[in-house]
C-alpha positions in Angstrom: 67.4 -39.8 35.3 66.6 -38.8 38.7 64.7 -41.1 41.3 60.8 -41.4 39.3 59.5 -39.1 43.0 61.5 -36.1 41.2 59.7 -35.9 37.7 61.4 -35.5 34.2 63.6 -33.1 35.2 67.3 -33.9 35.8 69.0 -31.8 38.9 71.5 -29.5 35.6 68.6 -29.2 33.6 66.5 -27.3 37.0 69.7 -25.5 37.5 69.4 -24.5 33.9 65.4 -23.6 34.0 67.2 -21.1 37.5 69.2 -19.4 35.4 66.6 -18.6 32.3 64.0 -17.6 34.8 67.0 -14.9 36.6 67.5 -13.7 32.9 64.4 -13.7 31.8 63.1 -11.5 35.0 66.6 -9.3 34.4 65.3 -8.5 30.6 61.6 -8.1 31.6 63.0 -5.3 34.2 64.9 -3.3 31.7 64.5 -0.2 30.1 64.5 -1.5 26.3 63.1 -4.3 25.4 65.4 -7.4 24.1 64.2 -6.7 20.5 64.8 -3.2 20.8 68.2 -3.6 22.6 69.2 -6.2 19.9 67.9 -3.7 16.8 70.0 -1.0 18.8 73.2 -3.4 18.1 72.4 -5.3 15.5 76.2 -4.1 14.0 77.6 -6.3 16.9 78.2 -9.7 15.8 77.1 -12.5 18.3 79.1 -15.8 18.4 77.1 -19.0 17.6 78.6 -20.9 20.2 77.0 -23.6 22.4 78.1 -20.4 24.9 77.6 -17.7 24.5 79.3 -14.7 26.0 78.6 -13.0 29.7 79.9 -8.9 29.0 76.5 -6.9 29.1 73.1 -7.8 27.4 74.5 -6.2 24.4 76.7 -9.3 23.6 74.8 -11.7 25.6 73.9 -14.1 22.9 69.8 -14.1 23.6 67.9 -16.8 20.5 64.6 -14.9 21.0 62.5 -14.4 18.3 61.0 -10.9 17.5 57.4 -11.8 18.7 58.9 -11.1 22.2 58.2 -14.1 23.8 61.4 -15.5 26.5 63.8 -17.8 26.7 62.3 -20.1 23.6 64.7 -21.4 21.1 64.5 -21.2 17.0 62.5 -23.9 15.5 65.1 -27.2 15.1 67.7 -24.7 17.4 69.7 -26.7 19.3 69.4 -24.5 22.8 71.5 -22.6 24.0 72.0 -20.6 27.8 68.9 -19.5 29.1 66.4 -21.7 26.7 65.0 -24.7 27.4 66.8 -25.8 24.0 64.7 -28.5 22.0 64.0 -31.4 24.9 60.8 -29.6 25.5 59.9 -27.2 22.0 56.2 -28.0 21.4 56.3 -26.1 18.2 56.4 -28.7 16.2 53.1 -31.0 15.3 55.2 -34.6 15.4 55.4 -35.0 19.3 51.5 -35.0 19.1 51.1 -38.9 18.0 47.1 -39.9 18.0 47.7 -43.3 18.4 50.1 -43.0 21.7 47.0 -43.8 24.6 47.5 -41.4 26.3 46.7 -38.9 23.5 44.5 -36.2 24.4 42.2 -34.3 21.7 42.5 -31.2 23.7 46.2 -31.0 23.2 45.6 -30.6 19.1 46.5 -27.0 18.4 43.5 -24.8 18.0 42.0 -24.1 13.9 40.0 -21.2 13.3 37.0 -21.9 11.4 35.9 -18.8 8.8 32.0 -18.3 8.9 29.5 -16.1 7.5 28.4 -13.6 10.0 24.8 -12.6 9.5 23.8 -9.2 8.6 20.4 -8.0 10.0 20.8 -5.5 6.6 21.1 -7.7 4.5 18.8 -10.2 5.3 16.0 -7.3 5.1 16.8 -6.2 1.5 16.3 -10.5 0.4 13.5 -9.9 1.5 11.9 -7.0 0.6 13.4 -7.5 -3.1 11.0 -11.0 -2.8 8.4 -8.6 -1.6 8.5 -6.0 -3.8 8.9 -8.8 -7.0 5.4 -10.4 -5.4 3.7 -6.9 -5.4 4.6 -6.2 -8.5 3.3 -9.1 -10.0 0.0 -9.2 -8.2 -0.8 -5.3 -7.4 -2.0 -6.2 -4.5 -1.2 -2.8 -2.0 -2.9 -5.1 1.2 -1.2 -8.0 1.1 2.5 -5.9 1.2 1.7 -3.4 3.5 0.7 -6.4 5.3 4.2 -8.2 4.2 6.0 -5.2 4.9 4.5 -4.7 9.1 5.4 -8.5 9.7 9.3 -8.1 8.3 8.6 -5.8 12.2 12.1 -3.9 11.3 11.1 -0.4 10.6 13.8 0.9 11.1 14.9 -0.2 7.7 12.4 1.7 6.4 14.3 4.0 4.2 16.1 1.1 2.6 13.0 -0.7 1.0 11.5 3.0 -0.1 15.0 3.2 -1.9 14.9 -0.2 -3.3 11.3 0.1 -3.9 12.3 2.9 -6.2 15.6 1.4 -7.7 14.1 -1.8 -8.8 10.9 0.1 -10.6 13.4 2.4 -12.5 14.5 -0.5 -14.5 10.9 -1.5 -15.4 8.0 -0.7 -16.8 5.9 2.5 -16.5 3.6 0.1 -15.1 6.3 -1.2 -12.3 6.7 2.7 -11.5 3.1 4.2 -11.5 3.0 0.7 -9.0 5.4 1.8 -6.9 4.1 5.2 -6.4 1.4 4.0 -5.2 2.4 1.6 -2.9 4.2 4.7 -1.3 1.5 7.0 -0.9 -0.4 4.0 0.5 2.5 2.8 3.0 2.9 6.7 3.8 2.1 7.3 7.6 -0.1 4.3 8.5 2.6 1.4 7.9 6.2 4.0 7.3 6.4 7.5 8.7 7.1 10.6 7.0 10.9 10.5 7.6 11.4 7.6 6.7 10.0 8.4 3.4 12.3 11.6 3.4 15.8 8.9 4.3 14.3 6.5 1.4 14.8 9.0 -1.5 17.9 10.8 0.2 19.3 7.6 -0.4 18.2 7.3 -3.4 19.9 11.0 -4.4 22.8 10.0 -2.9 22.9 6.5 -5.3 22.0 8.3 -8.1 25.8 8.1 -9.7 25.7 4.9 -9.0 22.0 4.4 -11.0 23.3 6.4 -13.9 25.7 3.2 -14.7 22.6 0.5 -15.4 19.8 2.9 -16.2 20.1 5.5 -19.2 18.0 7.7 -18.2 17.5 7.2 -14.1 18.2 11.2 -13.5 14.7 12.1 -14.9 13.0 8.7 -14.1 14.2 9.8 -10.7 12.9 13.1 -10.7 9.5 12.0 -11.6 9.6 9.6 -8.6 10.5 12.7 -6.8 7.6 15.2 -7.6 5.5 12.5 -7.8 6.0 11.9 -4.3 5.7 15.9 -3.7 2.6 15.6 -5.7 1.0 13.2 -3.4 1.8 15.0 0.0 4.6 11.7 1.2 7.1 14.8 0.5 7.2 18.2 1.5 8.4 20.6 -0.8 11.4 21.7 1.3 12.2 18.6 1.1 14.5 19.3 -2.2 15.8 22.4 -0.6 17.2 20.3 2.2 18.7 17.3 0.1 20.4 19.8 -2.0 22.0 20.8 0.6 23.8 17.5 2.1 24.8 16.5 -1.5 28.0 17.4 -3.2 26.8 20.1 -6.1 28.5 18.4 -9.2 26.6 15.1 -8.0 23.9 12.9 -10.2 21.3 13.8 -7.1 21.6 17.7 -7.6 21.2 16.8 -11.7 17.7 14.8 -9.8 16.1 17.6 -8.1 17.2 20.2 -10.7 14.9 18.3 -13.3 12.4 17.9 -10.1 12.3 21.5 -9.9 12.6 22.9 -13.3 10.7 20.1 -15.7 7.8 19.0 -13.2 6.9 20.8 -10.5 7.0 24.0 -11.8 5.2 23.1 -14.7 1.2 24.5 -15.1 -1.4 21.8 -14.5 2.0 19.8 -13.6 -0.1 17.8 -10.4 -2.1 16.5 -13.1 0.9 15.9 -16.0 2.8 13.7 -13.2 -0.1 12.4 -11.7 -0.5 11.0 -15.2 3.1 10.0 -16.5 3.0 7.1 -15.6 -0.3 5.7 -17.3 -2.3 7.3 -13.7 -3.1 4.1 -13.0 -1.4 0.8 -11.7 -3.1 -1.3 -14.4 -4.3 -1.5 -17.9 -8.4 -0.9 -17.8 -11.0 -4.1 -17.1 -12.2 -3.7 -21.0 -8.5 -3.4 -22.1 -7.9 -7.0 -20.3 -10.7 -8.8 -22.1 -10.1 -8.1 -25.0 -6.8 -9.6 -24.7 -8.1 -12.7 -23.6 -11.0 -12.7 -26.3 -8.0 -12.0 -28.7 -5.2 -14.5 -27.9 -8.4 -17.3 -27.3 -9.6 -16.4 -30.7 -6.7 -16.7 -31.9 -5.2 -19.9 -30.3 -8.4 -21.4 -31.6 -7.6 -21.1 -35.4 -3.7 -21.7 -34.4 -4.0 -24.6 -32.2 -0.6 -23.5 -30.2 -0.8 -24.1 -27.3 2.5 -22.9 -26.0 2.2 -19.5 -26.7 -1.7 -19.1 -25.6 -0.6 -20.1 -22.4 2.5 -17.7 -22.5 0.1 -14.8 -23.5 -2.0 -15.1 -20.8 1.1 -14.8 -18.5 2.6 -12.3 -20.6 -1.1 -10.5 -19.1 0.4 -10.3 -16.0 -3.0 -10.4 -13.9 -3.1 -13.8 -12.4 -5.9 -12.7 -10.2 -8.0 -12.3 -13.1 -7.5 -15.4 -15.2 -11.2 -16.8 -14.0 -12.0 -14.4 -17.0 -9.7 -16.2 -19.1 -11.8 -19.4 -18.2 -15.0 -17.7 -18.3 -14.1 -16.8 -22.0 -12.7 -20.2 -23.2 -15.7 -22.2 -22.2 -18.1 -19.3 -23.9 -16.3 -19.6 -26.9 -16.2 -23.5 -26.6 -19.8 -22.9 -27.1 -20.2 -20.4 -29.5 -17.5 -22.2 -31.6 -18.2 -25.8 -31.2 -15.5 -27.1 -33.5 -12.8 -25.9 -31.2 -14.1 -27.2 -27.9 -11.1 -30.2 -28.2 -8.6 -27.9 -28.8 -10.4 -24.6 -25.5 -10.5 -27.8 -23.1 -6.8 -28.9 -23.7 -6.0 -25.4 -23.8 -7.5 -25.0 -20.1 -6.5 -28.7 -18.9 -2.7 -27.6 -20.1 -2.7 -24.2 -17.9 -4.3 -26.0 -14.6 -1.8 -29.0 -15.3 1.6 -26.4 -15.4 0.4 -23.6 -12.3 -0.3 -21.0 -14.7 -4.2 -20.8 -13.5 -5.0 -21.8 -10.5 -7.8 -24.6 -8.9 -9.6 -21.6 -7.2 -9.8 -19.7 -10.6 -11.0 -22.0 -12.3 -13.7 -22.6 -10.4 -14.1 -18.9 -9.9 -14.3 -19.0 -13.8 -17.6 -21.9 -14.2 -18.7 -20.7 -11.1 -19.6 -17.2 -13.4 -20.5 -18.8 -16.5 -22.7 -20.9 -14.2 -23.9 -17.8 -13.0 -24.6 -16.3 -16.7 -26.2 -19.0 -18.3 -29.8 -17.8 -18.1 -28.6 -14.8 -20.4 -25.7 -17.2 -22.3 -28.9 -19.1 -23.7 -30.2 -16.0 -25.6 -27.7 -16.2 -27.7 -26.7 -19.8 -27.0 -30.2 -21.6 -26.8 -28.1 -25.0 -25.8 -25.8 -23.0 -23.5 -27.4 -25.4 -20.1 -27.0 -28.7 -21.8 -23.4 -28.3 -23.8 -22.3 -26.4 -19.8 -23.6 -29.2 -17.6 -23.3 -32.4 -19.9 -20.2 -32.1 -21.9 -17.5 -28.6 -20.6 -18.2 -29.6 -16.4 -18.0 -33.5 -16.5 -14.8 -33.3 -18.9 -12.9 -31.0 -16.9 -14.0 -33.2 -14.1 -12.8 -36.4 -15.9 -9.5 -34.5 -16.8 -8.5 -34.2 -13.2 -8.8 -29.7 -13.3 -11.9 -29.2 -11.6 -13.4 -30.0 -8.6 -16.0 -32.4 -8.7 -18.0 -30.8 -5.6 -18.3 -27.9 -8.5 -21.4 -29.6 -9.7 -22.8 -30.1 -6.3 -21.8 -26.1 -5.4 -23.4 -25.2 -8.2 -26.6 -26.4 -7.9 -27.2 -25.0 -4.8 -26.3 -21.9 -6.0 -28.7 -22.0 -8.7 -31.6 -22.8 -6.2 -30.8 -20.1 -3.7 -30.1 -17.6 -6.3 -33.4 -17.9 -7.8 -32.5 -15.4 -5.6 -35.3 -12.7 -5.3 -38.9 -12.1 -5.6 -40.2 -10.7 -8.7 -40.3 -7.3 -7.2 -36.9 -6.5 -5.9 -36.0 -8.2 -9.6 -38.3 -5.8 -11.1 -36.6 -2.7 -9.0 -32.5 -3.9 -10.4 -33.7 -3.9 -13.6 -35.2 -0.2 -13.5 -32.7 1.0 -11.0 -30.5 0.2 -13.8 -32.1 1.8 -16.6 -32.3 4.9 -14.5 -28.6 4.5 -13.5 -27.6 4.6 -17.1 -30.1 7.7 -17.9 -28.5 9.6 -15.4 -24.6 9.1 -16.7 -25.9 10.2 -20.3 -28.0 13.1 -19.1 -26.4 14.4 -15.4 -30.3 15.2 -14.8 -30.3 14.5 -11.2 -33.8 15.7 -10.3 -34.9 13.4 -13.0 -33.3 10.5 -11.2 -34.8 10.9 -8.0 -38.4 11.7 -10.2 -37.7 8.4 -11.6 -36.7 6.5 -8.5 -39.8 7.7 -5.7 -42.0 6.6 -8.9 -40.6 3.1 -8.5 -42.5 3.5 -4.7 -39.7 0.7 -3.0 -38.2 3.4 0.0 -37.2 -0.2 1.4 -35.2 -1.1 -2.0 -32.6 2.4 -1.3 -29.6 0.8 -0.2 -29.6 -1.9 -3.3 -29.8 1.1 -6.0 -27.1 2.9 -4.2 -25.2 -0.9 -4.6 -26.3 -1.3 -8.1 -25.3 2.8 -8.3 -21.7 2.4 -7.1 -21.1 -0.8 -8.7 -21.8 0.1 -12.2 -19.4 4.1 -12.1 -16.9 1.5 -10.5 -16.9 -0.1 -13.6 -16.8 3.0 -16.1 -15.0 6.0 -16.0 -13.7 8.6 -13.7 -16.7 11.0 -15.0 -19.0 8.3 -14.2 -17.2 7.7 -10.9 -17.5 11.8 -9.8 -21.0 11.7 -10.9 -22.2 8.8 -8.8 -20.5 10.3 -5.5 -22.5 13.7 -6.2 -25.7 12.2 -6.8 -25.0 10.1 -3.5 -24.9 13.5 -1.9 -28.0 14.6 -3.8 -29.8 11.7 -2.7 -29.1 11.5 1.0 -30.0 15.2 1.2 -32.8 14.3 -0.4 -34.6 11.3 0.1 -31.6 8.5 1.0 -32.0 8.3 5.1 -28.9 7.7 6.5 -29.8 4.0 7.6 -30.3 3.3 3.5 -26.7 4.8 3.0 -24.7 2.3 6.0 -26.7 -0.6 4.1 -26.5 0.1 0.9 -21.9 0.3 1.2 -22.8 -2.3 4.0 -24.2 -4.7 0.9 -21.3 -3.2 -1.5 -18.5 -4.3 0.9 -19.9 -8.4 1.7 -19.9 -9.0 -1.9 -16.1 -7.1 -2.3 -14.6 -10.2 -3.2 -17.2 -10.9 -6.0 -17.1 -7.2 -7.4 -12.9 -7.9 -7.4 -13.8 -10.6 -10.1 -14.7 -8.6 -12.7 -13.1 -5.1 -11.4 -9.4 -5.2 -10.8 -9.2 -2.6 -8.3 -12.2 -2.8 -6.5 -10.8 -2.7 -3.2 -9.4 1.2 -3.8 -12.4 2.1 -5.6 -14.1 1.3 -2.9 -12.4 2.8 -0.1 -12.5 5.9 -2.4 -16.1 6.0 -2.4 -16.3 5.6 1.4 -14.2 8.8 2.1 -15.7 10.3 -0.4 -19.0 10.0 1.1 -17.1 11.6 4.4 -15.7 14.2 2.9 -19.5 15.6 1.3 -20.6 14.5 4.7 -22.6 12.1 3.3 -21.2 9.3 6.4 -19.6 10.8 9.0 -16.6 8.7 10.6 -18.5 7.4 13.0 -20.9 5.1 10.5 -17.1 3.3 9.2 -17.3 2.0 12.7 -20.9 0.9 12.8 -20.2 0.0 8.3 -17.2 -2.7 10.2 -19.4 -3.7 13.1 -21.8 -5.0 10.2 -19.1 -7.1 7.9 -17.3 -10.2 9.6 -14.5 -10.2 11.0 -11.2 -10.1 8.7 -13.1 -10.0 5.6 -12.2 -8.3 2.8 -14.8 -5.4 3.3 -13.0 -4.6 6.8 -10.0 -3.9 5.1 -11.7 -1.9 3.1 -12.7 0.3 5.6 -9.7 0.3 7.1 -8.1 1.4 4.1 -10.9 4.9 3.6 -9.4 5.6 7.5 -6.2 6.1 6.3 -7.4 7.9 3.1 -9.7 10.6 5.5 -6.8 10.8 7.9 -3.8 11.6 5.3 -3.1 15.3 4.8 -5.6 17.8 3.0 -7.5 14.3 2.5 -10.2 16.5 1.5 -8.6 18.2 -1.9 -7.4 14.8 -2.6 -10.8 13.4 -2.6 -12.4 16.0 -4.1 -9.9 15.2 -7.0 -9.9 11.5 -6.5 -12.0 11.0 -9.8 -10.1 13.5 -11.6 -11.6 17.0 -10.5 -14.9 17.4 -12.2 -17.8 18.3 -10.3 -15.8 17.4 -6.7 -14.1 20.7 -7.1 -17.3 22.2 -8.4 -18.5 22.0 -5.1 -15.8 23.3 -3.4 -15.7 26.4 -5.5 -19.4 26.5 -4.9 -18.3 26.8 -0.7 -16.4 29.6 -1.9 -19.3 31.4 -4.1 -21.6 30.9 -1.2 -19.3 32.3 1.5 -19.1 35.4 -0.8 -22.4 36.2 -1.6 -23.8 35.8 1.7 -21.4 38.4 2.8 -22.1 40.6 0.2 -25.9 40.2 1.6 -24.4 40.5 4.4 -22.7 44.1 3.8 -26.4 45.6 2.8 -26.9 43.5 -0.7 -30.5 43.2 -2.0 -32.4 39.5 -1.1 -33.3 39.3 -4.7 -30.3 39.4 -6.1 -29.0 36.6 -3.3 -31.5 34.4 -4.2 -30.9 35.1 -8.6 -26.9 34.0 -7.6 -27.9 30.8 -5.5 -29.6 29.5 -8.6 -27.3 30.3 -10.9 -25.1 28.0 -8.5 -27.1 25.1 -10.2 -26.8 23.0 -8.0 -30.7 22.7 -5.7 -28.9 19.3 -4.4 -25.8 21.5 -2.1 -28.0 24.4 -1.0 -27.5 22.5 2.4 -24.4 24.7 2.6 -25.9 27.8 1.8 -28.5 27.3 5.3 -25.6 26.2 7.1 -23.0 28.9 6.3 -25.7 31.5 6.8 -26.7 29.8 10.1 -23.0 30.3 11.6 -22.7 34.0 10.1 -25.7 34.9 11.6 -24.6 33.7 15.1 -20.9 35.0 14.2 -22.4 38.7 12.9 -25.2 38.8 16.0 -27.7 39.5 12.8 -30.2 38.2 11.9 -30.5 39.8 8.8 -29.4 36.2 7.1 -33.0 34.7 8.5 -35.0 37.0 6.0 -33.0 35.2 3.0 -34.0 31.6 4.0 -37.0 32.7 4.4 -37.3 34.1 0.8 -35.3 31.1 -0.5 -38.5 28.9 1.5 -41.3 30.9 0.4 -40.4 30.6 -3.3 -39.1 27.1 -3.4 -35.6 27.9 -4.2 -33.7 25.5 -0.9 -36.5 22.6 -0.3 -37.9 21.8 3.1 -35.1 18.5 2.8 -32.4 21.3 1.7 -33.4 23.3 4.9 -33.4 21.0 7.1 -30.0 18.8 6.1 -28.6 22.1 6.6 -29.9 22.4 10.5 -29.2 19.6 10.7 -25.5 19.6 10.0 -25.4 23.0 12.8 -26.6 20.5 15.2 -24.2 17.9 14.7 -21.3 20.5 14.9 -22.6 22.8 18.0 -20.2 21.5 20.7 -17.4 22.3 17.9 -19.0 25.8 17.5 -19.3 26.8 20.8 -15.8 27.1 21.5 -15.6 30.1 19.2 -19.5 31.2 19.7 -20.3 30.9 23.1 -23.8 31.6 22.7 -24.4 29.4 19.6 -26.5 26.2 21.4 -28.9 29.1 22.4 -28.9 31.2 19.2 -29.5 27.9 17.3 -32.9 26.8 19.9 -33.8 30.1 18.6 -33.5 29.7 15.2 -35.2 26.3 15.2 -38.3 27.9 16.6 -38.1 30.4 14.4 -37.8 28.0 11.2 -40.1 25.4 12.6 -43.0 28.7 13.3 -42.3 29.3 9.6 -42.7 25.6 8.3 -39.3 25.8 6.7 -38.2 22.0 8.3 -39.7 18.6 8.4 -42.4 18.0 11.2 -39.6 15.3 12.8 -37.1 17.7 13.6 -35.7 18.5 17.2 -33.0 21.1 18.2 -31.0 17.6 19.5 -30.9 14.8 18.0 -31.5 12.6 21.2 -31.1 12.8 24.5 -27.9 10.9 24.4 -26.6 13.5 22.6 -27.5 16.4 25.2 -25.7 14.3 27.3 -22.3 13.8 25.2 
């Protein structure tokens, strides 16, 4: 061993190191790598002695691995010329002694530990699966839209579309309808049209896989595609474009062909496709109430609490469980021998979380408010409720003790309106019911005027829409048409706005009885704008009068989205299934034709008869509006003669005439783009109309100085 200051290597070892280094340099500069040289001369037998031959590279015994590392001995090898040999070989793990005082853990060989890498798309798919499941349970479109926005990954929206439809395809018609409704609600406002199309392309590409699990996947997916086209969230051209990018033999092409031939080419296909899954995202309120009554009466007879809870759960309306509570308590009063079982059912439902505490309180609260009416059939209703049912529920721990205090306060407050208001409400309900039977608008207006309470007109509007929402589409359509007539004849814009504010302020209470109240109210609002009962600025006014972030404000936002959608006018006119809404649209066409015929040489008497034959006196303001526009365009005042005749014989009332002139006044800025002297001509028409007594004295050519400035 050399002196310690010379390190660990002897002079002989240093010489060997020098030779090995030189050999390594020669080998690395060779035109062929050592590995290739060895493979080229694999037939040469190399001596295994300690001393390697020295004649040429081919006969040299080079101890090399195929890994390309130079100058290393084979494992457990004894070394050789040009190698370090075994002395300093570190390939083995036995040289590291963890008990050695100089042991350094950093010298341990590295170990690669496998770790799953999070894929954002996979995370997104898991998140939306939960979102969709929750939506199918609650049916809350707004919550689903908000949750999707909160995910904040809009580039993945096509995958949301695919996941929503594919999950719905494997469920009942209710979920399929809900999926279509959600897509329509999210269109443009949350999910772009491009992403909607891309999502359906993904579905068509996956059709071959979907048929493995869903036997009728082709037909169901074709119906989804057709429904998307009918709902205007997919353009008709999508079908031909998608067909070009799909293999001809794929199931996706079959889906497109089925959509085209079986659904989109059939007569009245729009109505058929919209109603294919029931045409509603939920069962009607009456059906739910009936099912609740049946299951409660069966439970009182059988006493099977588990079965009753299962039936309540199967209703699939957790947000409507307050109705279960209300009807259960009412039944306990009617059949007092069944009270113990009823109270036990409610206790079990509360303890297992089937009926939430808020739903329980709402159910008790609704029954408390109805006690006066209930006492007519059950004289002891108040005593039973406050002295038996409520104390038992509070002592059982499934009703909050604060309920008694709050119900007392509410009862005092809801001694509510003056006698005059109460009388007006009762009369209003009677008038509205008669209208729903007779469809007689003039008679309703006459009855309403006889009440002589114009200050309560907003209350009438609230009653009208609330009653219509709990009925069929026919009554909803009739309510929208009546609203248009009332606005023309006796309701002011302030009355209309105030009525909708009253509705939206109590939207949450309305939703207790009407499952889809928010969507229904949004449709009524949007329809009012389309019918010129409200102007878009009125929506902002309504929002400003509501508490921030309330459900009513969300409803107004939804109405704006409906109005801003493509073909909004046509869609909203048939939102209740057509009916009078389409009659209004047809009337507009007929009015245009009769005015054109009159302008081209027709007779005044014949034109008046055509107006009379329309049978829509509440819509005569449209005649006035179109006649004035045509007079401006044709530069022919012949239309004034027709209006004079209509006014003189009472065919068009002063209110209708004023409404027509008002609509022209409000549209002057737009008219001036096509008719440069529109404002001048309108001023002349106003003077002529006032001179002949067509208009209300309060009418002016401009609504206010501010409007003139604008």
